[in-house]
LOVO-950305 format. One record per atom (N, C-alpha, C): z negated, x, y negated; residue in one letter. Coordinates in steps of 0.05 Angstrom, whole numbers, plus 5000, padded with zeros to 4 digits. Layout:
% residues N
ZXYA ...
***
This chain:
% residues 294
986586952140M 986086772117M 983186802107M 981286832127N 978486842119N 977687092104N 979387302106D 978887552090D 978987492061D 980687292052D 980887222024D 978287092014D 976686982032K 974286842025K 971887042023K 972187272035R 969987462038R 969387602011R 966987582001I 966087711977I 965087991985I 966588201978D 965988471988D 963888601970D 961388601979G 959288711963G 959389011960G 960589141981K 960789441980K 962689521957K 964989381956A 966989451935A 965889381907A 964589141905F 963589061879F 961389251870F 959589331888S 957389501880S 958489781872S 960589871884A 961890121877A 962890101848A 963989871840S 964989841813S 962689841793S 960389721801V 957989711783V 956990001779V 956890151801R 955890431799R 957790601782R 960290551784E 962190701767E 961790641738E 961190381732K 960590311704K 958090451695K 955990451712V 953490591705V 953990881699V 955691011715K 956291291711K 957591341684K 959391161677R 960691181650R 958691141628R 956790951632Q 954790901612Q 952891141608Q 952191271631V 950591511629V 951991731613V 954591761618E 956091971604E 956191911574E 956391651567T 956491571539T 953791621526T 951591561540L 948891601529L 948291901525L 949292061544Q 948892351541Q 950492461518Q 952992371516R 954792481495R 953992391467R 953492131464D 952992021437D 950092031428D 948192041447H 945392021439H 943692251451H 944892411468G 943292631480G 941092531499G 941592301511I 939492171528I 940592161557I 938892241576T 939492201604T 937592001616T 938491771624P 936691571636P 935191681661P 932691611664G 931091721686G 929891491702G 929991521729L 928891331748L 926991471766L 924491371768A 922491481786A 921891281808A 921791381833V 921191211856V 918691321869V 916691151874V 914191231887V 914191121915V 913891301935L 913791211963L 911091301974L 909491101984V 906891151996V 907091102026V 906591312042G 906691282070G 909391362082G 909891302107E 912191392121E 913691172136E 913790932123D 915290712135D 918190792138D 919390782162P 922090892166P 924190752149P 924090482147A 925990332131A 925790402102A 923290432092S 922890512064S 923890782058S 923590972078Q 924591242073Q 927591252070Q 928991092087V 931891082085V 932790962058V 931390742051Y 932090612026Y 931590792001Y 929290932001V 928691111979V 930691341978V 931491442001R 933491662002R 936091571990R 936991321997N 939491221986N 939291181956N 936991081946K 936591041918K 936791311903K 935491511913A 935491781900A 938391891900A 939791861922K 942591961924K 944391821903K 944191561901Q 945891411883Q 945091461854Q 942491511849T 941591571822T 942791831812T 942692031829V 943792291822V 946892271819V 948192131837E 951092101835E 951891961808E 950191791797A 950791661772A 950191841748A 949192081753G 948592271731G 945892241719G 944092081731M 941392031721M 939392241731M 937192251717R 934892401727R 933592231749R 932992361771S 931792221794S 929192361802S 926892231799D 924292331807D 923392181832D 922592321852E 921592191877E 918792291882E 916892111882I 914092181886I 913292071913I 912692251932R 911892171959R 908892221962R 907492011972M 904592031975M 903891972004M 901592082013E 900692032041E 899991742045E 900191652070A 899391372076A 896491322071A 894891532069T 891991512064T 891291502034T 893391522017A 892891521988A 891191281980A 889391321961T 887791101951T 889190951929T 888190721923Q 889390561901Q 889190711875Q 886890841870A 886490991845A 888591211843A 889191341865E 891191561864E 893991451857E 894691221869V 897291101863V 897391011834V 895290891824L 895190801796L 895391031777L 894191261785E 894391501768E 897291601766E 898791581788V 901591661787V 903191471769V 902691211771V 903991011755V 903391071725V 900891121719D 900091181691D 901691421680D 901891631697R 903291871688R 906291811683R 907491651700L 910291581696L 910691401672L 908791221667N 908791051643N 908891221618N 907491441618A 907191611594A 909491811591A 911191831611D 913392031611D 915791911596D 916492021573P 918691901557P 921491951571P 921592131590G 924092181604G 924592001627G 922591841634I 922891641655I 923091371643I 925291231648H 925890971637H 925490741657H 925490811682G 925090611703G 923190711724G 921290531732I 919390601753I 919590401775I 919690491800L 919790311823L 917790411843L 915990241851V 914090301873V 915090161898V 915790321918Q 917090211942Q 914990041957Q 915789801964L 914089621980L 915189622009L 913489562029P 910589502027P 908889752023P 906489702011L 904489912008L 902489892031L 901090112037P 899090102058P 896889892052P 895489802072D 893589582070D 891389632050D 890589882046Q 888389932028Q 889089911998Q 891589861993I 892589861965I 893389571957I 892489481935D 893089211924D 895789221910D 897889111923E 900589121912E 900789001884E 899388781880T 899488641854T 898388821832T 896188951838A 894889121818A 896789351811A 898189461830V 899989691825V 902389591809V 903589371817L 905889271802L 905189191774L 902889081770D 901989001743D 901389241725D 900989471737R 900289721722R 902889841710R 905189781722I 907689891712I 908289781684I 908989951666D 909789861639D 912089661642D 911789411632P 913989221635P 916689311625P 916689491605A 919189601594A 920489801614A 918989891634K 920090071654K 920189941682K 919689681683D 919489531708D 922289451718D 923789651728V 926589601735V 926889421760V 924789371775D 924789171796D 924688891786D 923688861761G 923488591749G 921188421761G 919188551772F 917088411786F 914588361768F 914388501746H 911988471729H 911788191717H 909388091715V 908987811707V 910187771678V 910187971662I 911387941635I 914387901637I 915688051654N 918588021657N 919287751671N 917687671690T 918187411703T 917687181683T 915687211665G 915187011645G 917387001624G 918387231616R 920587241596R 923087111608R 923587171633L 925987041646L 925686741646L 923186651652Q 922686361654Q 923286211628Q 922686341606V 922986201580V 925586291566V 927286451580G 929886511569G 929986741550G 927886911550L 927987151532L 929087381547L 930187581533P 931187821547P 929087951565P 929788021589A 927888131608A 929388301628A 927888481641L 928888621664L 928788431688L 931088381700V 931388171721V 931388301748V 929988181768P 929988281795P 932888341805P 933088571819C 935788681825C 937488491842C 936288381863T 937888221882T 938987971868T 937387811854P 938487581839P 940587661819P 940187891805R 942087981785R 944788041799R 944688171822G 947088231837G 948487971847G 946987781856C 948087521865C 949587391842C 948387381818L 949587251795L 952187401787L 952087661788M 954487811781M 956887741799M 956287721825M 958387651844M 959387371840M 957587191834L 958386911830L 960186891805L 959487021783K 961087011759K 963787151762K 963787361778D 966287501783D 968187321799D 967187171818R 968887001835R 969586741821R 967686621807L 968086351796L 968486331766L 967886551752G 968086541723G 965786381711G 966486191694D 964386021681D 962985841702D 960385861703L 958785701723L 957785441711L 958285401685S 957185171671S 957884901685S 955884741690G 956284471701G 956384461731G 956384691745L 956584701774L 953784621786L 953884491809N 951484431824N 950884671842N 948384761841A 947485001857A 944884941871A 944685041895I 942085021910I 941285301918I 938685351913V 937485601922V 935485531944V 936085631968I 934285581991I 932385811994I 929885771986G 927985991986G 926585991959G 923986041959R 922386011934R 920686261928R 921686491938S 920086741934S 920186831905S 918186981897N 918187091870N 920287311866N 921187431888I 923087651886I 925987551884I 926687331898V 929387241898V 929686951889V 928386771904G 928786481900G 928286381871G 925886431861K 925286331834K 926886461812K 927186731811P 928886841790P 931786761793P 932786731817M 935586641821M 935986371808M 934086191813A 934285921801A 934285941770A 932586111759M 932486141730M 935186241719M 936286441733L 938886551723L 941086341724L 941086181745L 943185971747L 942785761725L 940285701719L 939685511698L 940785621671L 940385881667Q 941386001642Q 944385991640Q 945785971663E 948685941663E 949485641662E 947585471656S 948085181654S 948985041680S 947985151703C 948385011728C 946184801730C 946684601747T 944684411755T 943484511781T 940884591780V 939784751802V 937684591818V 937984611844T 935884511863T 934584741877T 931984751877I 930484951892I 929484821918I 930484921941A 929684811967A 928385021984A 927384942007H 926085132025H 925985012053H 924685142071S 924885062099S 923584782104S 921984682086R 920684422089R 922084202074R 924284262060T 925684062044T 926783842063T 926483592055K 927483372071K 930483342067K 931983272088D 934883232086D 936383462074D 935483712082L 936683952070L 939683972076L 940583912100P 943483932105P 945183752086P 944283512082E 945683322065E 945583422036E 943283532028L 942983642001L 944983871996L 945284042016C 947084272013C 949984182011C 950683972024R 953483872025R 954383771997R 952483741979R 953283641952R 953483871931R 953384121941Q 953184341923Q 955784501921Q 956284601896D 958484791892D 957685071899D 955085131896I 954085401902I 951685381920I 951585531942V 949285551960V 948385831961V 945785881953V 944586141955V 942386121976V 942786271998A 940786252020A 938986502020A 936386452016A 934486672015A 931886582028A 932086482052V 929786362066V 928586542087V 930086752095G 929086942114G 928986852143G 930886672150R 931086582178R 933986612187R 934486752210P 937186802219P 938686542224P 941186532213H 942986302217H 941686032212H 939886022192F 938485772186F 940485572174F 942285662158V 944285482145V 946785462163V 947385232172K 949585182191K 952185132175K 954385172189G 956985142176G 957484862165G 956584662179D 957084382170D 955284302147D 953484482138W 951884432114W 953484492089W 955684632092I 957184742069I 959484552061I 959584482036A 961784312026A 964384472026A 966584332031E 969184462030E 969684602003E 970184862004G 970785011979G 968385121965G 965885071975A 963485171962A 963285481964A 961885601945T 961385891945T 958585941957T 958486111977V 955986161992V 955086451988V 952686491978I 951486751974I 949186771994I 949486952014D 947486982035D 945787232030D 943287182022V 941487402015V 939987502040V 939987352061G 938387422085G 939287672099G 937287832108I 937788062125I 935888042148I 936887952171N 935187902194N 936188072218N 934388202231R 935188372254R 934688202280R 936788152295V 936587992319V 937588152343V 936488092367P 937288242391P 940188172400P 941488372412K 944088342424K 943788342455K 945888272469D 945788262498D 945188532511D 945988742497D 945689012509D 942889132502D 941188972491G 938489062485G 938189182458G 940389242444K 940289342417K 939989102397K 940089162371T 939888952351T 942188952332T 942588732318R 944588722297R 943488572274R 944788612251L 943888472226L 945488212222L 944088002217V 945487742210V 944087632186V 945487442173G 944387312149G 942887062155G 942186922133D 940886662136D 942986442141D 945486512137V 947686312141V 949286392166V 949986192181D 951786232204D 954586292194D 955186542190Y 957686622177Y 960186512190Y 960286542217D 962786462231D 963386162227D 961286002226E 961685712221E 962285662191E 960685792174A 960885722145A 963485812133A 964586042143V 966986152130V 969385962133V 969285782153E 971385592157E 971485372135E 969185322123R 969085112102R 968785222074R 967485462071A 966985572045A 969485652031A 969385652004G 971585761988G 971286061985G 968686151986A 968086441984A 965286471996A 964886712009I 962286752022I 961787052025I 959187122022T 958387402026T 957787452056T 958687672067P 957987732095P 955287882096P 954187892120V 951788062125V 952288222150V 952288492148P 951788652124P 954288672107P 954088802084G 956388862067G 956788662045G 954788482040G 955088292018G 953088351996G 950888201996V 948888231974V 947488501975V 946988602000G 945388852003G 946189081985G 948689161986P 949489391969P 949089351939P 948989101931M 948689041902M 945889111892M 943889121909T 941189151900T 940689421887T 941589641900I 941189901887I 942989931863I 945389821864A 947189831841A 945889701816A 944589471821C 943289331799C 940689471790C 939489621808L 937189781800L 937990001780L 940290121785L 941390321766L 942190191740L 943389951742A 944089801718A 941689731701A 939489641715N 936989581701N 935789831687N 936190061700T 935190311687T 936690371662T 939290321661I 940790351637I 939790161615I 939289911623T 938289711604T 935589801593T 933789891610A 931089971601A 931290221583A 933090401590C 933390641573C 934390571545C 936290391543C 937290311517C 935190161501C 933689981514M 931589841501M 929490031490M 928790231506A 926690421498A 927490591473A 930190631471N 931190801449N 932390631426N 932190371428G 933190201407G 936190221402G 937690261423I 940590281420I 941990071437I 944490011429E 946089811443E 946989931470E 946989761490E 947889851517E 950889901516E 951790141525P 954590201525P 956190001542P 958689951535A 960389761550A 961089881577A 
***
């Protein structure tokens, strides 16, 4: 029975990528345009390398141009900014992503602020965050965009629903709250210091957990039938000395009460790259003054 409650992010992200592939074909056929995504990787962080490799693979599979710029861990801030400037000026590149974290000698904020907001497919530039805040069209951070897509797919119209976002980061928590507000939800932003958080959660139709603590949200915090989106990806030790990935929600407890819930892994995670590709399509169409293909 609990399988019916499981929101399958792998399957959903595959459908998003298929749509992106069709959109790329339409843009190539009707306008002679191939969307381009550039990823800048500084240093040799193992997790970042895997992530960048997956991004490049999926970009190519979608039929897009994929540029990968790898720089030494000793690269200076000036050198990274020079690469960003070059990509900003390249008309064949519609999306720029600088993989985080950056080495200590580089100011992440300065680098992210240097990216042309129209090519900021991560949605982190202050202009895009400001436009989202006031309800103007903007490139939206990929993880919140993916969460919203899954919520609307499962629930349809979100208008009037009570939603809580646990976590206040600029990458997930704050933009997630803004997106839910735009869907006419009544939104509460909470965090690890919120008083009476369990009771607050029990009054919600939607719970989005993005606090970065393994199994922080317990099953009895969830109202019967609520929809739970677990953004957390936490690596915890197993008895055999290895590790496993768990979310911010205690899945085994919460699935008994929830109406629908994302697992970890296999829930929100796969949506992030899919939405990165979707954002690149949006940026490409904006740059060329054309309507985004259906």
